[in-house]
C-alpha positions as CSV (number, residue, x, y, z in Angstrom):
1,M,-11.6,-9.9,-5.3
2,H,-12.8,-10.0,-8.9
3,I,-10.7,-6.9,-9.7
4,Y,-7.6,-8.8,-8.6
5,I,-8.3,-11.6,-11.1
6,I,-8.4,-9.0,-13.9
7,L,-5.2,-7.5,-12.6
8,F,-3.5,-10.9,-12.5
9,F,-4.8,-11.5,-16.1
10,A,-3.3,-8.2,-17.2
11,I,0.0,-9.1,-15.6
12,A,0.0,-12.5,-17.2
13,L,-0.6,-11.0,-20.7
14,E,2.2,-8.5,-20.2
15,V,4.5,-11.3,-19.1
16,L,3.5,-13.4,-22.2
17,G,4.3,-10.4,-24.4
18,T,7.7,-9.9,-22.8
19,M,8.6,-13.6,-23.0
20,L,7.9,-13.5,-26.7
21,L,10.3,-10.6,-27.4
22,P,13.3,-12.9,-28.1
23,A,11.1,-15.3,-30.2
24,S,9.9,-12.3,-32.3
25,Q,13.6,-11.8,-33.4
26,N,13.3,-8.0,-33.6
27,F,9.7,-8.2,-34.9
28,S,10.8,-10.2,-38.0
29,K,8.8,-13.3,-37.1
30,P,5.1,-12.7,-37.8
31,L,3.4,-15.1,-35.4
32,P,5.3,-14.3,-32.2
33,T,5.2,-10.6,-33.1
34,S,1.4,-10.7,-33.6
35,I,0.9,-12.6,-30.3
36,L,3.3,-10.2,-28.5
37,L,1.5,-7.1,-29.7
38,A,-2.0,-8.5,-29.0
39,S,-0.8,-9.5,-25.5
40,Y,0.5,-6.1,-24.7
41,G,-2.7,-4.4,-26.1
42,A,-5.0,-6.7,-24.2
43,S,-2.9,-6.3,-21.1
44,F,-3.2,-2.5,-21.2
45,Y,-6.9,-2.7,-21.8
46,F,-7.3,-4.8,-18.6
47,L,-5.0,-2.5,-16.8
48,A,-7.2,0.4,-17.7
49,L,-10.3,-1.5,-16.4
50,V,-8.5,-2.2,-13.1
51,S,-7.5,1.5,-12.8
52,Q,-11.1,2.4,-12.2
53,K,-11.3,0.3,-9.1
54,L,-7.9,0.3,-7.4
55,P,-5.4,3.1,-6.7
56,L,-2.8,3.4,-9.4
57,A,0.1,3.0,-7.0
58,I,-1.2,-0.4,-5.9
59,I,-1.8,-1.4,-9.5
60,Y,1.6,-0.4,-10.6
61,A,3.4,-1.9,-7.7
62,S,1.7,-5.2,-8.3
63,W,2.1,-5.0,-12.1
64,A,5.8,-4.2,-11.9
65,G,6.7,-6.5,-9.1
66,L,4.9,-9.6,-10.2
67,G,5.9,-8.9,-13.8
68,V,9.6,-8.7,-12.9
69,F,9.4,-11.8,-10.8
70,S,7.5,-13.8,-13.4
71,V,9.7,-12.9,-16.3
72,A,12.8,-13.7,-14.2
73,M,11.5,-17.1,-13.3
74,L,10.2,-18.0,-16.8
75,S,13.4,-16.8,-18.4
76,Y,15.3,-19.2,-16.0
77,L,13.0,-22.0,-17.1
78,F,12.6,-21.4,-20.8
79,Y,15.7,-19.5,-21.8
80,K,18.1,-21.1,-19.4
81,Q,19.2,-17.8,-18.0
82,T,21.0,-18.0,-14.7
83,L,19.9,-16.6,-11.4
84,N,22.5,-16.2,-8.6
85,W,21.5,-16.3,-5.0
86,Q,21.5,-12.5,-4.6
87,T,19.0,-12.2,-7.5
88,I,16.8,-14.9,-6.0
89,I,16.7,-13.1,-2.7
90,G,15.9,-9.8,-4.4
91,L,13.1,-11.4,-6.4
92,F,11.5,-12.8,-3.2
93,L,11.9,-9.4,-1.6
94,I,9.9,-7.9,-4.5
95,I,7.1,-10.5,-3.8
96,I,7.1,-9.6,-0.1
97,G,6.9,-5.9,-1.0
98,V,3.9,-6.5,-3.4
99,I,2.2,-8.5,-0.6
100,I,2.7,-5.8,1.9
101,V,1.5,-3.0,-0.4
102,N,-1.7,-4.9,-1.1
103,L,-2.3,-5.9,2.5
104,Y,-2.0,-2.4,3.8
105,K,-3.6,-0.4,1.0
106,T,-6.1,2.2,2.0
107,K,-9.8,1.4,1.4
108,L,-11.5,3.2,-1.4
């Protein structure tokens, strides 16, 4: 279970970096750009740690799915981007897919 905490932390850092992309204004703002780059770097470091314990397919499915879901939800909240009902259904299907992949992964 400890490895999943590290994976979720890696995902959170990647989401933070992605959310700061608009704030960096094409990397012209030093503070958001610095945090963005540090977040991505730390995220990949933690992702590398997790890759020693979990299959890469499981890691990437979780990383991509939860990252897309999180960025979409946070963009709705912070950047006032709209989500139609089809998008919302699709996002919840992504979450269901991530859950299924993790529940039925093969044991190492």
